[in-house]
N, C-alpha and C positions, 0 to 999 in steps of 0.2 A: 095839497102836495102836487107839484107839477109832475107830469108823466115823463120820466127820463128814458123809458124803454123804447127802442126803435126796432123795426122789423129786421133790418140788415145793415151791414157796414156802409154801403153806399148811401142809404137813407140817413144814417147817423152822421155822415160827413157832409151832407148836403148843405150848401151855403157857408161852409167853413173853410174849404180849400181855396187857395189862390196862388198864382205864380209868385215865386220869390219869398214865400213864407218860411218861418222857422218852426221846426217840429221837434219836440222831445219824445223819444221813443224808448219805452221800457224794455226790460229783458236782459238776459245775459247769455251770449252765444245764441243758441236756438231755444233756450229755456225761458219761458215766460214772455215770449214775444207776441205782440198783437197781430197775429197772422191775417185774420180777416180784414182788419183795418189797413194793413199794408197792401193787401190785394186790391182793396177798393181805391187806395191812393194811386196804385199803378194803373188801374183801369180808368181813372179820372183824367189822366194825361197831364196833370198839374206838373209844372217844371220849375227849374232854378231853385230847388229846395235847399235849405240849410237844415241839417239833421244832427241833433245832439243825441248820441247813443253810445253806450259802452263799446260796441263793435258794430260792424256793418253786415252782420250775418255771414253767410258763406255764398259761394257762387250759386245763384239761382234759388236761394232760400232766404227768408227773412228780408232784411233791407237790401240784400244782394239783388233782389228783383228790381228795386228802384235804381240801383247802379246799372244794371243790365239795360234798363229802358232809358238811361241817360236823363233821368229826372232830377238827379242830385247835383247841385253845384258845389256844396261844401259839406264836409263831415267834421263834427267835433267829437272825437273818439279817443278811447284809451287803447283798446286792443284790436288790431286789424290784420293779424297775421294769417288768417285762414281764408282770405278772399283774394283770389288771383286777379279778378276784374278790378277790384279796388286798387291793387298794386299797379296794374297796367295803366289805369286812368291817372293815378297819382304821378307815376314816373313819366308819363307823357304830357303832364301839365293840363290834363282835361278836368281834374278834380282838385279843388282846394281842400287842404286838410289842416285842421288844428289839433295837434296831438295834445292830450291832456292826461296827466296821471289819474289812475282809476279813482282813488279816494277824493282827489281834487274835483274831478268831474261830478261825482255824487254830491259833494258839498256845494259846488257851484249851483247845481239845480235846487238843492235844498234851500240854499241861501236866497236864490231868486224867488222861490215860492214863499219864503218868509219875509220878503220885502227888504232883504239885506243886499245892497248894491255891490258890495265887495268885502273881501276878508284877506288877511295875511296868513301865509303858510310857509313853512320851511321847505316843503316838498318842491323840488326842482331848482333850488338855489344852486348857482354855479353850473347849470346845464343849459341846453338850448331852450328849455321850457321857460327860462327866466328872461330870454332876450326881448328887449323892448318893454319890459314891465317895470313898474315902479317898485323900488325896494325900500325897506325901512329896518332899522336896527332896534330890537327889543332885548333888553337885558344882555347886551353884548353880542347878540346873534342876529344874523341877517334873515329877513323874510321877504317874500315877494307878494305883491298884491294880485289877487285873482278876482275877476268880476263874476257876480252872480249871473245865472242864465235865466232869461225869461223868454218864453216861446209863444207863438201865436196859437199853437195846438199841442196838446200832449196826448199820445196814444199809448194805452197801457193794456195789460192782460191780467185779469184776476181769476180767482178760483170760484168764489161765491159772493153774491151781492144780494142785498134786499132791494125792494122796489124804490127806496129813497136814495139808493146809491152807496150806502155803507158797504164796505168791501173788505174781503179777506183774501190774502194771497196764500199760496201753498208752497212752503219750503223754499227751494232755490228760486222759484219764480217771483219771489218777493224782491230779488235784487234789482235795483234801479227803478222798478215800477213805482214805488212809493214817492221818492223825491221827484221823479219826472212828472208825476201826476200834479203835484203842487206848483210846478214851474210853468205850466201852460195857462194861458188866459182862458182857454176852453179845454177841458179834459174829456175825452171820449174813451170809454172802457169797454172791452169785450171780456165776458166772463163765461164760465162753464155752466153756471146755474144762477137763476134769480129766484129768491124766496120771498114770502110775505114779510112786511115790516114786523119786527118783534120776534122773528124766528132765530136771529143771530144773537149770541151772547155779547152784550156790549163790551165786555172786557177782551173779546177776541177780535174786535174791529181794528184793522190795520190802517184803513184810509176812510176818514169820515165822508159821508155823502155830500157834504157841502162842496167838496172839490170836484165831484163827478157831475157833469152837465148832461151827458148822454151815455147810453150803454146798450149793448146788444148781447144776446146769447150766441157765442161762436161755436159751441160744441155741435157735433163731436170733432175731436182733433186726432190726427195721426201723430204719434210721438216721433219727432225727428231726432236723430242721433248724429252728432258731428263726426265722432270717431268711434267706430265699433271695435272694442278691444276684447279679445278672448284669449284664453290660455291655449297653448298648443296641446294637442291631444298626445298623451303619453302612451307610447306603445306598451302593450302588455308583455 
């Protein structure tokens, strides 16, 4: 069994990064994002990146760091409303953006990982999402063709993995990490813990180790909260 464990994020990404590459990044908001790998990409200085991700983090956090450093040329995203730098770059023409409905984005990555070059969906019919795309009528209803996404690299965050790369996600952190992992030619994972082979219940594995080429332990993590919402204190 090949050793998939690397000492740190920079080492795990060595020889993988290059200018103009496409990256699939897992996570949802600031939950389940590959923080250590994003930091290593920022430090590498690689540029002109196309990144497929549900969102682009927030200002100065997550993928927002790569926007701040001007390393991103294009974002393929669904939800981008919490990032002022994203907004500024997009409106000024500095950043190319391909908006994609959330479910469609997940399916585009899943399809790419499954070797499916495209699929038809009703989502986006009659909207700007459909502009320039092939359409087809099935059973009297119109559908648009969406292309599967294949990336040069997938970066994901998991909870626990064994030494062969079999991986478990925890709760909301599972969002987008699983399909993104399969869409990359190379998948690098950061996890909170690596355990010996045989320690994980096979029925609990979310991502088979065949997809994971390299991995690191990124823990400990500081939990980042996008919006802290609390009740107003009621006067006695």
